[in-house]
Structure formats: C-alpha cells, structure tokens
C-alpha positions in Angstrom: 0.0 0.0 0.0 1.4 3.4 -0.9 -0.8 5.3 1.4 -1.7 4.2 4.9 -4.9 5.7 6.4 -4.5 6.5 10.1 -7.0 4.5 12.2 -9.4 6.4 14.4 -9.1 4.7 17.7 -10.1 6.6 20.8 -7.3 8.3 22.9 -5.8 5.8 25.2 -7.1 2.7 23.4 -4.9 -0.4 23.6 -5.6 -1.6 20.0 -2.7 0.4 18.4 -0.2 -1.1 20.8 -1.3 -4.7 19.8 -1.2 -3.9 16.1 2.2 -2.2 16.3 3.6 -5.2 18.1 2.2 -7.5 15.5 3.7 -5.5 12.7 7.1 -5.4 14.5 7.2 -9.2 14.6 6.0 -9.6 11.0 8.8 -7.2 9.9 11.3 -9.1 12.0 10.3 -12.4 10.4 10.0 -10.8 6.9 6.4 -12.0 6.7 4.6 -8.8 5.7 3.8 -10.1 2.2 2.5 -13.4 3.5 0.5 -12.0 6.3 -3.3 -11.6 6.1 -5.3 -9.7 8.7 -9.0 -10.4 9.1 -11.0 -7.9 11.1 -14.2 -8.5 13.1 -16.9 -5.8 13.4 -16.3 -3.6 16.4 -13.4 -1.5 17.4 -11.1 -3.9 15.6 -12.5 -2.7 12.2 -10.7 0.6 12.8 -7.5 -1.2 12.0 -8.5 -1.1 8.3 -5.4 0.1 6.4 -3.6 0.7 9.7 -0.8 -1.7 8.7 0.9 -2.3 5.3 -0.4 -5.9 5.0 -3.4 -7.4 3.3 -6.4 -6.7 5.4 -10.2 -7.3 5.1 -13.3 -7.0 7.2 -15.8 -9.8 7.9 -19.3 -10.0 9.4 -19.6 -9.7 13.2 -18.4 -13.0 14.8 -17.4 -14.5 11.5 -13.7 -13.5 11.3 -12.4 -16.8 12.6 -14.1 -19.1 10.1 -13.3 -16.6 7.3 -9.6 -16.8 8.1 -9.8 -20.5 8.4 -11.1 -20.6 4.8 -8.4 -18.3 3.6 -5.7 -20.4 5.3 -7.0 -23.6 3.6 -7.0 -21.9 0.2 -3.6 -20.3 0.7 -1.6 -22.6 2.9 1.6 -20.5 2.7 -0.2 -17.5 4.2 0.1 -16.3 7.8 -3.5 -15.7 8.9 -4.6 -13.6 11.8 -8.2 -13.3 13.0 -8.3 -10.0 15.0 -11.4 -9.7 17.2 -12.7 -8.1 20.4 -13.9 -10.1 23.4 -17.5 -9.7 22.3 -16.9 -11.0 18.8 -14.8 -13.9 20.1 -16.7 -15.0 23.2 -20.4 -14.2 22.3 -21.5 -14.2 18.7 -18.3 -15.9 17.5 -17.8 -18.4 20.3 -19.2 -21.5 18.4 -16.8 -21.0 15.5 -13.8 -20.2 17.7 -14.3 -23.2 20.0 -14.7 -25.7 17.2 -11.8 -24.3 15.1 -9.5 -24.6 18.2 -10.8 -28.1 18.8 -9.9 -29.0 15.1 -6.5 -27.5 15.5 -6.9 -25.2 12.5 -3.5 -23.5 11.8 -4.3 -19.8 12.2 -3.7 -17.2 14.9 -6.5 -15.6 16.8 -5.9 -12.4 18.6 -8.6 -11.4 21.1 -8.4 -7.9 22.4 -10.3 -7.9 25.8 -11.4 -4.6 27.3 -14.4 -6.1 29.2 -17.0 -4.0 27.3 -18.6 -3.7 23.9 -16.5 -0.6 23.1 -17.8 0.6 19.7 -21.5 0.5 20.6 -21.3 2.4 23.9 -19.6 0.2 26.5 -22.4 -2.3 27.3 -21.7 -5.3 29.4 -19.8 -8.0 27.6 -19.0 -11.7 28.3 -15.8 -10.6 29.9 -17.2 -7.9 32.2 -16.1 -8.4 35.7 -18.4 -8.9 38.7 -19.7 -5.6 39.9 -18.6 -3.7 36.7 -21.0 -0.9 35.9 -22.0 -0.3 32.3 -25.0 1.3 30.5 -26.7 -2.1 30.6 -25.6 -3.0 34.1 -26.0 0.3 36.1 -26.0 -1.6 39.4 -23.0 -3.8 38.4 -22.6 -7.0 36.5 -23.7 -10.1 38.5 -22.1 -12.7 36.2 -18.6 -14.1 36.4 -16.5 -13.2 33.5 -16.0 -15.6 30.6 -12.5 -17.1 30.6 -12.2 -18.0 26.9 -8.7 -19.4 27.0 -9.4 -21.6 30.0 -12.5 -23.0 28.3 -10.6 -23.8 25.1 -7.5 -25.3 26.8 -9.0 -28.8 27.5 -9.9 -29.4 23.8 -6.8 -28.1 21.9 -4.0 -30.1 20.5 -1.0 -30.4 22.8 1.1 -28.5 20.3 -1.3 -25.5 20.1 -0.3 -22.2 21.6 -2.5 -20.4 24.1 -1.4 -17.2 26.0 -2.8 -14.2 27.7 -0.9 -10.9 28.0 -1.6 -7.2 28.5 -1.0 -3.9 26.7 1.2 -2.7 29.5 3.8 -5.4 28.6 4.7 -4.8 24.9 7.7 -7.2 25.1 5.5 -10.0 26.3 3.0 -9.3 23.5 5.9 -9.5 21.0 7.1 -12.8 22.5 3.5 -14.3 22.4 2.9 -13.2 18.7 6.3 -14.6 17.7 5.4 -18.0 19.3 1.9 -17.9 17.9 3.2 -17.4 14.3 5.7 -20.2 14.7 3.0 -22.5 16.0 0.8 -21.6 13.0 3.7 -22.3 10.6 4.2 -25.7 12.3 0.5 -26.5 11.4 -1.3 -25.8 14.7 -3.8 -23.5 16.3 -2.6 -20.4 18.2 -4.5 -17.9 20.2 -3.5 -14.8 22.2 -5.8 -12.8 24.5 -4.6 -9.3 25.2 -6.0 -7.4 28.1 -6.5 -3.9 26.7 -7.5 -0.3 27.7 -10.8 1.5 27.1 -10.7 4.7 29.1 -13.6 6.1 27.0 -16.1 3.5 28.2 -14.5 2.8 31.5 -14.7 6.6 32.2 -11.2 6.6 33.6 -8.3 9.0 33.3 -4.5 8.5 33.6 -3.5 6.3 36.6 -7.2 5.2 37.0 -7.0 3.5 33.7 -3.8 1.6 34.6 -5.3 0.6 37.9 -8.3 -0.8 36.2 -6.0 -2.9 33.9 -4.3 -4.3 37.0 -7.8 -5.3 38.4 -8.3 -7.1 35.1 -5.0 -8.9 35.5 -6.1 -10.2 38.9 -9.1 -11.9 37.2 -7.6 -12.8 33.8 -4.3 -14.5 34.7 -1.6 -13.6 32.2 1.0 -16.1 30.9 1.2 -19.1 28.6 -1.5 -21.6 29.2 
C-alpha cells in the first residue's frame, strides 16, 4: 500500500499497541507479504489500512471461520483473526471453539477490554463482577467468561494459548512470535490481550492503569 490511512481509535485505546507489536514481529520475520489480517466488526475494524499488510473485514463474529477458509485456500499465508472479546466469546464463540478443537492452523488475537467498546460500553461476556456499564448500572452479576481456560482442554498439545496485556509490549511480541511459529508448524494459536478502554471505563490516567491491574487479577496472564 502506498498510502496508509490512520486508524481512528479513541485516545488511550490499547488496539494500536497490539497492532504495532504484531507488525514489528512480521517485519522481524519478513512476513509482511505473506500476512493476512481479518478484522471483526467492532473497534477492531478501525484497523482497516492501519498496517501495510493485506487486510479485510468480515461480518460480526465470522472473522475466525473466514480466516480458516483463507488459510485452507492459501496454505503458505500467515493468517490472523483479529477480534474483540464480544466477537470472540459471544456471537463468535461457536466458530472459535470448534476451530480450536480441530487445531486449524491460524492465529486468533482477542483484544479484551471487558466491554462492547464501539457501541457504547455495554456489558460483555468478559465484564467483571460488579462492573457498571450502561446495561448493568448496578453492576454486573455474572462471572467473566474465561475463553482461553475453556478452550484449553480441547486443543492439540502443540497448540499455543497465551494471555498478555498492553502494559507489557515485550510479552506481546514474544507471544505473537510463538503464535506465528505455531501456525507455521501447522497448529492453532490464540492470544488474548488485556486492553485499555478509558472512553467506556470513564477513567483517566492512573485510574485506567489501575483498572487494567484489576483485570490482571481476574484474567491471569501467561502461557497456558
């Protein structure tokens, strides 16, 4: 692409950090021309033309099977399904779970900010107990959905599952590097990245980072 259109993420959003770390590893491995980035509907779609790699948008919750199809058609490609926690663990959960169970060789990156960010910050599958949102003004009463932990029992032993956070860019890079290598070896890989959403969390500065630390106490980071 000759011209890259700047994405329109909110100030303080964690998505640009994840995308920049992904691009750094793709450049490191000289995989920009082989990489294909599929975007779900939601905040992730704002990554359209953010990186100089082939990118396309899918229907909500359908980015995982779309990238599976692309990988089967172009086996030499490096395929990423880039999706929010709502798209992965709500409308897209069926596809994600069964693709992980079948050990399809693509990489899924789930950006988890515990809300439906683009549509106003409503409660999401990953919202924490007591979290207030426009649809849970008195606080969420459900336990958050631990997608990686639910997938772990059904994946191939050579699959790669990890959770990291946007306040640890080096760990994000390490996880993406291992995820790509797992995909190239013919196995499923998935990374959940705990991200920031100060717009919908209604936080500023240190408050935002404190909220992220609260997330880390619920969603344990590391390689599963």
